[in-house]
C-alpha positions as CSV (number, residue, x, y, z in Angstrom):
1,X,56.2,-54.7,-36.9
2,X,52.9,-56.7,-36.6
3,X,53.9,-57.8,-33.3
4,X,54.5,-53.9,-32.4
5,X,50.8,-52.9,-34.1
6,X,49.4,-55.1,-32.1
7,X,50.8,-54.4,-28.8
8,X,49.3,-50.5,-29.5
9,X,46.2,-51.7,-31.0
10,X,45.6,-53.1,-27.3
11,X,46.5,-50.3,-25.3
12,X,44.4,-48.0,-27.3
13,X,41.5,-50.4,-27.0
14,X,42.4,-50.6,-22.9
15,X,42.4,-47.3,-22.8
16,X,39.1,-46.6,-24.8
17,X,37.3,-49.1,-22.8
18,X,38.6,-47.5,-19.4
19,X,38.0,-43.8,-20.1
20,X,34.2,-45.1,-21.1
21,X,34.0,-46.8,-17.7
22,X,35.1,-44.0,-16.1
23,X,32.3,-41.8,-17.8
24,X,29.8,-44.5,-16.8
25,X,30.8,-44.6,-13.3
26,X,30.7,-40.5,-12.9
27,X,27.3,-40.4,-12.0
28,X,25.6,-42.8,-9.9
29,X,22.5,-42.8,-7.0
30,X,23.7,-42.0,-4.2
31,X,20.4,-42.4,-2.3
32,X,17.2,-44.5,-3.4
33,X,14.7,-45.6,-1.2
34,X,13.8,-49.4,-1.4
35,X,10.2,-49.0,-0.2
36,X,8.0,-45.5,0.5
37,X,4.5,-45.2,1.8
38,X,1.4,-44.2,-0.3
39,X,1.3,-40.8,-1.3
40,X,4.6,-40.1,0.4
41,X,7.2,-37.3,-1.2
42,X,10.6,-38.6,-1.3
43,X,14.0,-38.1,-2.4
44,X,16.0,-39.1,-5.0
45,X,20.0,-38.1,-5.2
46,X,22.5,-38.3,-7.8
47,X,26.2,-38.1,-7.2
48,X,29.3,-36.8,-9.1
49,X,31.9,-37.9,-7.4
50,X,35.6,-36.6,-7.1
51,X,34.7,-34.8,-10.6
52,X,35.4,-30.9,-10.7
53,X,32.1,-29.6,-12.2
54,X,32.5,-25.8,-14.1
55,X,29.1,-26.1,-15.5
56,X,25.6,-28.0,-14.2
57,X,24.8,-31.2,-15.8
58,X,21.5,-31.7,-17.9
59,X,19.1,-33.9,-16.2
60,X,16.3,-35.2,-18.5
61,X,14.2,-38.5,-17.1
62,X,12.4,-40.7,-19.6
63,X,9.8,-38.4,-21.4
64,X,7.9,-41.4,-21.9
65,X,7.6,-42.6,-18.6
66,X,4.2,-40.5,-16.4
67,X,6.6,-40.7,-13.8
68,X,8.6,-37.8,-13.0
69,X,9.9,-35.5,-10.5
70,X,8.1,-32.7,-9.0
71,X,10.6,-30.1,-9.9
72,X,12.4,-30.7,-13.2
73,X,15.8,-28.7,-11.8
74,X,17.3,-30.7,-9.0
75,X,18.3,-29.4,-5.6
76,X,22.2,-29.3,-5.9
77,X,24.4,-29.3,-3.2
78,X,28.5,-29.4,-3.5
79,X,30.4,-30.8,-1.0
80,X,34.0,-31.1,-1.5
81,X,34.9,-32.7,-4.7
82,X,31.3,-34.3,-4.8
83,X,28.4,-32.7,-6.3
84,X,24.6,-34.2,-5.0
85,X,21.3,-33.7,-7.2
86,X,18.5,-34.2,-5.2
87,X,14.8,-34.7,-7.2
88,X,11.7,-35.4,-5.4
89,X,8.8,-37.4,-6.2
90,X,5.7,-38.2,-5.1
91,X,4.5,-42.1,-4.4
92,X,0.8,-43.2,-5.6
93,X,-1.0,-46.2,-4.7
94,X,0.8,-48.8,-6.7
95,X,4.9,-49.5,-6.9
96,X,6.5,-46.7,-8.9
97,X,9.2,-46.9,-11.1
98,X,11.7,-44.1,-11.6
99,X,12.3,-44.1,-15.3
100,X,15.6,-43.9,-16.7
101,X,18.1,-41.0,-16.3
102,X,20.0,-39.2,-19.0
103,X,22.6,-36.9,-18.1
104,X,24.5,-34.8,-20.1
105,X,27.7,-33.3,-18.8
106,X,31.0,-31.8,-19.8
107,X,32.4,-35.3,-20.0
108,X,29.9,-36.5,-22.4
109,X,26.5,-38.1,-22.2
110,X,25.5,-40.4,-19.0
111,X,22.5,-42.5,-18.1
112,X,21.2,-44.2,-15.3
113,X,18.9,-47.9,-15.2
114,X,15.4,-47.2,-14.1
115,X,14.7,-48.3,-10.5
116,X,11.7,-50.0,-9.0
117,X,10.1,-48.5,-5.3
118,X,8.1,-50.4,-3.8
119,X,5.1,-48.9,-1.8
120,X,4.1,-50.0,2.0
121,X,0.5,-49.5,3.3
122,X,0.5,-47.5,6.5
123,X,-1.9,-48.8,9.3
124,X,-4.6,-45.6,9.4
125,X,-6.4,-43.9,12.5
126,X,-9.0,-42.1,12.9
127,X,-7.3,-38.8,14.1
128,X,-4.6,-39.3,10.9
129,X,-4.4,-35.9,8.8
130,X,-3.3,-37.7,5.6
131,X,0.0,-36.0,5.8
132,X,3.1,-37.8,5.6
133,X,6.0,-35.8,6.5
134,X,9.9,-35.6,8.0
135,X,8.7,-32.8,10.2
136,X,5.4,-30.8,10.3
137,X,4.4,-28.0,12.6
138,X,1.6,-25.2,13.1
139,X,3.6,-21.8,12.8
140,X,0.1,-19.7,13.4
141,X,-3.4,-20.4,14.4
142,X,-6.4,-18.0,14.1
143,X,-9.9,-19.1,15.2
144,X,-13.2,-17.2,14.6
145,X,-17.0,-17.7,14.5
146,X,-18.4,-19.5,11.4
147,X,-21.9,-19.4,12.4
148,X,-24.3,-19.8,15.7
149,X,-22.7,-23.6,16.3
150,X,-19.5,-24.1,14.4
151,X,-15.7,-22.3,14.7
152,X,-13.6,-22.1,11.8
153,X,-10.1,-23.0,12.7
154,X,-7.3,-21.4,10.2
155,X,-4.0,-23.0,10.5
156,X,-0.4,-21.8,9.1
157,X,1.6,-24.9,8.2
158,X,5.2,-25.6,7.6
159,X,6.2,-29.1,7.2
160,X,9.3,-30.9,4.9
161,X,8.9,-33.7,2.5
162,X,5.2,-33.5,3.3
163,X,2.1,-34.2,1.0
164,X,0.4,-31.2,2.5
165,X,-2.2,-30.9,-0.6
166,X,-3.4,-34.2,0.3
167,X,-4.5,-32.8,4.2
168,X,-7.7,-33.5,5.6
169,X,-9.6,-34.2,8.5
170,X,-12.4,-37.0,8.9
171,X,-15.3,-36.4,10.8
172,X,-15.7,-32.3,10.9
173,X,-18.0,-30.2,9.1
174,X,-15.5,-29.2,6.8
175,X,-11.8,-28.6,6.2
176,X,-9.3,-28.0,3.3
177,X,-6.2,-27.1,2.4
178,X,-4.8,-24.0,0.7
179,X,-2.3,-21.9,-1.0
180,X,0.2,-24.6,-0.8
181,X,3.8,-23.2,-1.4
182,X,6.5,-25.7,-2.3
183,X,10.4,-25.1,-2.4
184,X,11.8,-28.6,-2.7
185,X,12.1,-30.6,0.2
186,X,10.3,-27.2,2.4
187,X,6.2,-26.9,1.8
188,X,4.1,-23.8,2.9
189,X,0.1,-24.1,3.2
190,X,-2.9,-22.8,5.3
191,X,-5.2,-25.4,6.1
192,X,-9.1,-24.4,7.6
193,X,-11.2,-26.6,9.6
194,X,-14.9,-26.1,11.0
195,X,-15.5,-27.6,14.0
196,X,-18.3,-27.6,16.9
197,X,-18.2,-24.4,19.2
198,X,-18.1,-26.9,22.2
199,X,-14.9,-28.2,20.8
200,X,-11.7,-26.4,22.8
201,X,-8.7,-28.4,21.2
202,X,-7.8,-29.2,18.0
203,X,-6.1,-32.4,18.0
204,X,-4.6,-34.6,14.8
205,X,-1.7,-36.9,14.0
206,X,0.8,-36.9,11.0
207,X,3.2,-39.6,10.4
208,X,6.7,-38.9,10.7
209,X,8.3,-40.5,7.9
210,X,11.9,-40.5,9.8
211,X,10.9,-41.9,13.1
212,X,8.4,-44.3,11.4
213,X,5.8,-43.4,13.8
214,X,2.5,-40.9,14.2
215,X,3.0,-37.8,15.9
216,X,0.1,-35.2,17.4
217,X,-0.3,-31.7,16.7
218,X,-2.4,-29.8,18.7
219,X,-4.1,-26.5,18.4
220,X,-6.3,-24.7,21.5
221,X,-9.7,-23.7,19.9
222,X,-10.3,-20.0,21.5
223,X,-11.9,-17.3,19.7
224,X,-10.1,-13.9,20.2
225,X,-11.5,-10.4,19.5
226,X,-11.8,-9.7,16.1
227,X,-10.6,-5.9,16.9
228,X,-6.9,-7.6,17.6
229,X,-7.0,-10.6,15.5
230,X,-7.0,-8.4,12.1
231,X,-3.1,-7.0,13.6
232,X,-2.0,-10.7,14.0
233,X,-3.1,-11.7,10.5
234,X,-2.9,-15.5,11.3
235,X,-0.9,-15.3,14.5
236,X,-3.1,-14.5,17.7
237,X,0.3,-14.5,19.8
238,X,0.8,-11.0,18.2
239,X,-2.3,-9.8,20.4
240,X,-0.4,-10.2,23.5
241,X,2.5,-7.9,22.1
242,X,0.3,-5.2,21.0
243,X,-1.4,-5.0,25.1
244,X,2.1,-4.7,25.9
245,X,2.7,-1.9,24.1
246,X,-0.2,-0.3,24.8
247,X,0.6,-0.6,28.8
248,X,3.9,0.2,28.1
249,X,3.2,3.9,26.6
250,X,0.3,4.6,29.2
251,X,3.6,4.1,31.8
252,X,5.5,6.4,29.7
253,X,3.1,8.7,29.6
254,X,2.3,8.4,33.2
255,X,6.2,8.6,34.0
256,X,6.9,11.7,32.1
257,X,4.2,14.0,33.3
258,X,5.1,13.0,36.7
259,X,8.8,13.9,36.4
260,X,7.5,17.5,34.4
261,X,5.7,18.6,37.7
262,X,8.2,17.8,40.0
263,X,11.2,18.9,38.0
264,X,9.5,21.3,35.8
265,X,11.9,20.3,33.3
266,X,10.9,20.9,29.5
267,X,12.4,17.6,28.5
268,X,10.3,15.5,30.4
269,X,6.7,17.4,29.0
270,X,8.2,17.1,25.6
271,X,8.5,13.0,25.8
272,X,5.4,13.0,27.9
273,X,3.6,14.6,25.0
274,X,5.5,12.3,22.3
275,X,4.0,8.8,24.0
276,X,0.5,10.5,24.6
277,X,0.4,10.5,20.9
278,X,2.1,7.3,20.4
279,X,-0.3,5.7,22.7
280,X,-3.4,7.7,20.8
281,X,-2.7,6.1,17.5
282,X,-3.2,2.6,19.0
283,X,-6.8,3.5,19.7
284,X,-7.7,5.3,15.8
285,X,-10.5,3.6,14.5
286,X,-10.6,1.2,11.4
287,X,-11.2,2.9,8.4
288,X,-15.0,1.7,7.1
289,X,-15.5,0.2,3.6
290,X,-18.9,-0.6,2.0
291,X,-19.5,-4.3,0.9
292,X,-22.0,-4.7,-2.2
293,X,-24.4,-7.3,-1.6
294,X,-24.4,-10.9,-2.5
295,X,-20.3,-10.6,-2.1
296,X,-18.6,-13.5,-1.2
297,X,-16.7,-14.1,1.9
298,X,-13.8,-16.0,1.4
299,X,-12.1,-17.8,4.3
300,X,-8.3,-16.7,3.4
301,X,-6.9,-14.0,1.0
302,X,-6.5,-16.3,-2.0
303,X,-7.9,-16.8,-5.4
304,X,-8.6,-20.7,-4.8
305,X,-10.1,-20.0,-1.5
306,X,-13.4,-21.6,0.0
307,X,-16.0,-19.2,0.3
308,X,-17.6,-19.3,3.8
309,X,-20.6,-17.5,3.3
310,X,-22.4,-14.7,1.3
311,X,-22.7,-11.0,2.1
312,X,-27.0,-10.8,2.2
313,X,-26.9,-7.4,2.4
314,X,-25.1,-3.8,1.6
315,X,-22.7,-3.5,4.4
316,X,-21.1,-1.2,6.0
317,X,-18.2,-2.3,8.0
318,X,-14.6,-2.0,9.5
319,X,-11.8,-2.4,7.8
320,X,-9.4,-4.8,9.8
321,X,-6.5,-5.4,7.2
322,X,-5.7,-5.5,3.8
323,X,-3.7,-8.3,1.3
324,X,-2.7,-8.7,-2.2
325,X,-6.1,-7.6,-3.8
326,X,-8.5,-8.6,-0.7
327,X,-9.7,-6.7,2.5
328,X,-10.7,-8.3,5.8
329,X,-13.8,-7.7,7.5
330,X,-16.2,-8.5,10.1
331,X,-19.5,-9.5,8.5
332,X,-21.0,-10.6,11.5
333,X,-20.2,-10.9,15.5
334,X,-17.1,-12.6,15.6
335,X,-17.5,-13.5,11.9
336,X,-14.3,-12.7,10.1
337,X,-13.2,-13.2,6.3
338,X,-11.8,-11.7,3.4
339,X,-13.6,-9.5,0.8
340,X,-12.2,-9.0,-3.0
341,X,-11.5,-5.8,-3.7
342,X,-13.6,-5.4,-7.0
343,X,-17.1,-6.3,-4.6
344,X,-16.6,-3.3,-2.5
345,X,-19.5,-0.5,-2.9
346,X,-18.9,1.6,-5.9
347,X,-17.9,5.3,-5.0
């Protein structure tokens, strides 16, 4: 009997140990970089392997550590029986230690050991914009006059796993990044830079962390007439489309009226008049607004935008566009910016 009791005790302990070991191995890091560059945004991924997850686990990094992910909740991806949970961190200029991760799941409580990631030094270059990214592109651009000697170039940028908030250019009069919006790996922002009017091309580099090399981005510097840039709203390419629409309706007006003269069919006259009315809408003057003296002229329509200048006297000008409590106006010839609604003259 004593022997049988010992066997059952051994089996029970073995099962308990196996269950504990299985629980400990249920979660593990599937990706943890060994080295990253200074200021680089990088991913750390946890995998729950071969386990059917009915409810999402709760993840908590050791709160006593200063190192914490950019988002408390991870990016979750299900791939067959495996679940992947990705956190994003930003490196500093010293080796970074990922703290212990506590995980609460259906199967119990788990934890993953801390890990140290070493910092690599990136060889700097003069045209480097200080951004490290898996990918980066300029979606749209706009160029307008800043003053008599300078242009201001505004870029709408999209990047992945990027530190866009650090973007800047050396050897320029002024530059800055605004309206940064991050959705896990994807990040968007608006960047502005003031350059001399003689410059015809804005060219800079970012460091591609996938290819491990610098890559060039360039934007032509050409001021477009304010009356059409307002339609583009940071997208001058739409200006060509605006002209195409005008020419198309001009052709339709001519075609329908010629057909009416030859065929004397009322159908052509009706469509000719409709096309003419549509064409005239493109030439309706913009609404005029009054701006208070001393009102700040913002570079971008955001609450944190940089002020490019101030309106030196009461200004009556055309309303070019509207967005989120801001009005787009032309202050002086080619000098375009945004005015807060509160800075309009009282009626």
